[in-house]
N, C-alpha and C positions, 0 to 999 in steps of 0.2 A: 504495500499502498506505499502510495507516495506522501511523501509529509503534507498532514494537513493545515499547518501553515501556509504552504505553498498556493493555495489554493482563494487567498485573499493577497490583491494588494496597493498601493496610494497610485498603481501608473493608470494614463487618463484614458478612458474610454474609446474602441475605437468605432468603425465605422457596422462592424459586425456585433458589437456591443449593446446587447437588450436591456430598455431597463424597467426597471423593474416600481411599479407605483403601491404603495402601503397605501388599501383604502379597509376604514375602519365605517360598522353599518352607517354612522350618523353621518359621514361624511359619502357616502358615497352617491348622492341624488346632484350635492357639489362636483362630485367629481365625471357625474355621468352626463352631465350638462357642458361641460367643455369637448367632453368629444364631437365629430362629426355624428351626422345622424344615422350615416351609414354602420360608423364603429358603432354607436349608442342600439343597434337594433341588435347590433351582433352579438356583445352583450349579456344584453338586454336576454336575449331568445338559448342562450346558455344557461339561464336563471340563475345566473350569477348574481350571490345577494350580498358581498364581502366578508360570509361565514369566516374564521378563522383557518386557518390551510388549505383556501380554496384560491385557486386564480380562473384570471380568462383573459389570455393572449388578445390583444387589440390589432385588429387587421389594417397596415398601412398601403402603401399606393404599389402595388404589382402585388398585392397579395402576402406581401412579406410579414411577420412581425412587427408592428411597430412598437409595441410596449409591453407588457403585462401590469395586468392588476391583481392585487395580494393583500387578498383579504386579509385583519386583522380580529376580525370578530367586534365585542363591543365597545374594545379598547381601541386607543390607537396606538404606533409599532411604539415601543418603550422599552426605556433602559431600565425599567421594573421587571421585565419579562426578556431574560436571556433564550428564550426559544421560540417569539414573534414570527423567525423566519427562519426555524429548521424546517416546521412542515411544509412549507414549502417546496422545498430542492426536490423532494423526489417525484413530482407534478412537474418540474420541468425538464424539458432535451440537454443534453451536454451541452454546455459551452459556455460562453461568459457573459455577462451580469453586471448590470450596476443598480443602484438605489438612488428614486427621480426626487430630486425635492432638494431645500434647505431641513439638515435634522442636526439635532445635538451628536455632536461627539458619542457621550455616552450611550443613545438609541443608535446609532452605527456599530459600535462596538461590541454591544449585546446585540444585535442583527448578526455580525460577521461570527461571531464567537459560535452563534448559535450553526449558521451557515459551515462552518468547521465540521465539526458535530458530529451534525448531519450526517457527515459523510465518512463517519468515522465506520471501520467492519476491522476484526481481529480474524485476523488472514496468516497466520503463524501455519496453518494446516489445511488450509481449503484457502484455495488464491481466487479470489474474488476482480472482475473486473471493474475497473475504477470509475467514477461518476464522472469525478473531472466538471464537477460545476464551478468556475471562475467568478471570485467577487470583486469587481476593480474599482476605483473611484473613488477610495477611501484616503482619509487622514492621513499621515505619513505616521502623526502618533498612535493614531489608530493600531493601525494597522500592526508597530511596533509592539503595543503591548497586550491587543491579541492572541499575536502568535507566539508570544510567552506561554499566556494561560491555556493555547490552546493543547504545546507542544507539554505541558506540567500533563493536563489533564491525560493528552492519550498516553502518557507516560505512565501514569497511574490505571489507568483501563487494561492498558498491557500488558502491564505486570501483573493485576490482580486476575485477568483472565487467561495466564498460563497455566497450565497444568503442574503441578507438584513435580510430577516427576523431573521438569524442564525450567522450576522455580523453586528448590532450594534453597538452605544457608546461602552456598557457595553462589548460586545463581547472585542471590543479591550485594553479596558480596560484588560481586562480579558490576554490576551495577550503578551499585554507590563508588567504586575505583576508577570506571569509566567517568561518572560527574567528574568527579575530581581530578581526572586527565584532561576532559574537557573545557574543566575553567578555570582552571590550574591551579586545581585546592590539594590537599594532601589525605591521604585516607590507610589507615592503618586496622588493623582485624586482629584478633583475640580468640583463638580456634582449639577446639574438647580441651585436653587437660589443665593448657596453659590458663582453663582458666581460672581454676582451679589455684593455680600456682598466681594468677595475679588478682585475686580473691572478688570471683561474681560467682558465687557457688551457686547462688538459685537458679541462673541462666547454663549450667552443667546440669543442675540436678534434673530438668524438663528433658533439655535433650542427649542426655547420653543414653537413647536407648536406641537412639539413630544408626541406622546404616551406618558403613565407612565409605568416608567420602561425602558425610550431610549432617557432619558433626559440630556441634551448637558453638557459636561463635556474636563475639559484640563487635559488629563494625561498628569505626569509629572516623568522620567526615567534618574536613575541621577546613574551612577557606574565605578568604576577607581579610580587614585591616585587627592586626590584634589589637590597636587601638581604640576598634568603632565598639559600640555596647554587642555584649555579647549574648547574641541567639542563638539556643537551643534545642531542639528540635529531635524528641525520640518515638522509635515508632516501635510497635509488638512484631515481630517479622518470625510467625508459627506459620510455617513455609505448608506443614499439614496436621492437621488436628482430629487425630482417633481418639480423641478423647484420656487416653493413655488406657491405664488399669479401669476406671472405670467408665470403658466404651461407649463410644455413641451409640443409637441403632443408626443403621445404614440411610436411612432419609437424615437423619440430621448430620450426616457424614459428607455427602453429596457434596457439597458446593466447597465443602471447606479449604480448598484451594487458596480462599477468597482470605483465609485469616492471616495471612499477612497482607493484609491492607493499611494497616497500623504503618507498616513501615513504608509499601507502597507513596501513605501519602506524606509521611515525611520526609521522602525521599523526590516525590513530583516538586513538594515545594519546595524541599534546597533547591531545586534547582530552576524555579518559578526563581528564584531568589538571586540567586549566582545570572540569570542569565538578564537578569533586571537589575543586575549591577546595583543593588543595593549595598550603600554602606554600614556596614555590618563584620561582625565576626561571629562568623556562624559553625555551628557544630549540633552535626547529626549522630546519634547513637542508635542504630539497630541492632535490640538484640534477636538472632535470629537463628531459631531452633527445628526441630519435628519435634512433634508429641506424638512418639507411637511406641508400640507394644513392643516388648520384648523379654528377655528374662532382667532386663537390665535397672525396667523401668523403675522410673519411682514408685509409690505407692502408697495408696489412703493410710494416716494414719502414721508416716513419715514425717519426723521433725527435720527442715532443713535449714540450714543458718544463710543468712543474706550478706551482703557488702556490710548495711550501713550495722551490721553486730545484730541486729534484732534475727530470736527466733522465729519459724513458721509452720503449724502442725498443718497437715495437709492432709483436710477435710474429703478432698474431689479433686481427684488429679484431672480432667475437665473443666479448671478453673487456673488454669497455667498461665493465662495470658499475662494477669498479674503478678504472676511469681518472677516471668522476667522481665519487667518493663520493674519491678522494684527496685535489680543491682544496676539498674541505665539509670534510673532516675534520682537512685543515691550517688552515682557517678558526675551526673551534671551536673547538680548543689555541692558539690564541694569545689565548684569553679566559678559559685555565687554568680548565674548568668543571671542578665538584665530581662529577662523571659523567657520560660519554660512550656513546652507545649509537647505533649504526648498525644499521642492516634494510637488506639487499638479496635479490633472489629472483638469489641470484649464479654459484652454480655447476652443473650437474648431478651433479658430483662428492659432492655433499654428502649427497644423494636416493639416489646406485649405495649410499654409505655406511650410510643412517639412512631411506629409505627417504620419502616422502611425509608424514609427522603431526611427526618429530621434527624441529626445527627446531636446527640444526648451531649452538653455542653456541661461541664463542670469549671468551675472559677475562686478561685480562693481571694479573688479584692475584687472589693466591685468597683471600682476604679477600671479596671481591665477591660470587664464587665461590659462598661458599657462603650467602652471602644469596641470589641468584640459588637456587640451589639448595632452599631451605629456603621460601620465596617457590614456587616451580612445583609442591613436594611440595600446600603448603597451600590453592593455589586450584586441583589436579589440572591444569595448564596445561602441558604436558612438555618438558621444554628437555635438551639431552642434550652437556656439555664437551665437545670438540677441543681436541686439543694443540696451541700455537702453537710449533712444533716446530724448535726453532730451527737444526737442521743441515742442513732443508729449505731456508732463505733462499736457501744459495747458487744454490741452481736457478734464480732468479730475475737471475741475472749476466750483462752486455750486454758486449761488446768494444766496442759503441760509446756505450753510453749509462749512468745511472747506476745503471737496472734495468730488468729489460723486464716486461711486464704481464703470460708464462707463463714457465710454468717448463721448464726441460726434459726430456721423457719422457713429460711428461704424467700419471703417477703426484700422488698428493696433494692432485688439483685442490682443493678447497676450504682445505684446510691452505695451501696456498703463495700462493690467495688472499686470505686474512688475513696469512697475514704479509707481504704488497706492503701490507696495509690498513695495518699497527703500523709501517712503516715512515713514515709522515703523521701517530703520532700520538706527542706525546711519552708518555716512562716512564712520567713523574709523575701522567703523570693515572688514574684507574681508567675504563677503558673496556671494554665486552662490544660484539663485534660478532656478530648473528644471519644466520647462512643460513637462508632460510625456504622455502617454496616457494609456501605461500601463495597454496594450491587441493585444493579433496576432487578427488580422482579418481572417487567411488561416493559413492553413498548411504546414509545412517546419521539415523539420528536427531538431529534437529537439526543435521544439516550435510549439505546438499546439493551438487551437483557444482559447483564454479564455486568463487571465491574467499572465505579463506577469512583470518582472524586467528589469527595463533599465536604465543604467547609474550607477548603482549600484557597478561591480570590476571594471568600472573608479571611479569612488570617495571616492573608498577604497583604492585604488592607492595612489589616490592624495592628502588623510590624510594621509597616512603614509609619503609623499615625504613633504609633511609640515611640520608634526612632527619631518623631520630630520633636515629640513632648522635652 
């Protein structure tokens, strides 16, 4: 598949470029009144009523298409809807198009973002014919920012969509090393038994059962100006989750290739930061493991050590994500970052509470949440704040260890998972935890079933705001 970012440009429309005219229902009559009698009759005869994701080609001289009306429904084309143009792509023939009229750059950016992602296909194993719909005539600054967003989103989708056979811990390491090489960063990795030597016992415990070549590891990518504010991203990289000895049923295991979605988000956001050349000191930590079943699997009832020195009683081996994250969070805090973000496909409870599309977002500073909330609204990349409800923390108690990895009773599972992670975060450090799904369950314009980036653009805007403050 060609780079989706190549499908938009600031180049001037040529003679064969077809103009797309966004039309809302309320503006339909005004737009029709500007057409010739013949063209209007044609559009009306074809039943065009400006419904969203509908089009009406307008004939010109010699029967060629002069322009195409694009329905936007009850609302105008808007920056609030990054998918306002995405549903149109499948209705068009391959070619070059432009957006007609004067539009706010933010509206054009939203349209261009959806335009590119509407042409996304995961084609590692089955080759698809390229639709090659190009959108030209965009402002240069719009093209630059949208290209970076599209490439970051594509990276997340591709990583999550790749089956575990080809996206194991070593493959995540290769991805991080590739990004470091491309953007002039560095990447080092601690693998296998060396995790014990370097005091990452929790990561090792979860991943030790994996086969040779798929050993657990901690990936550490650095980039940027060391004198700039330190922003650290942490990602859960469970490349496949059987559930361990508390094994999942087959239905629950079917899409567990996506359990490294947190790592994919951390790497995708890192790429966006680096490609945009933000003035930041960036660190990315990925705990990459496979939660496998073997004679060497960690067991329910085991007590494991952590980098922080806290002991953890394993109540369920299928609650492994928080265990591999806690060592990485502790390492992150040792450098006292200006901002700490972690991403994880952590709990089914978050999906029960908020569904597939809303990332459960936990934040220990209200001022930081206000920045995130504003960024989510600006980018139309939704987030939903969940409470770090202190009274539930007692549910993580253990009679034989400092804490357990699950809470008694099973209630508020996403909250107690976040509270577990909070035990490993210094209170003074601004911290955000995203419990994401990283997956589309159904087909929608620009969003095919499979891997998805959630909260990525909102997080990027929030980081820019934090750096300015």
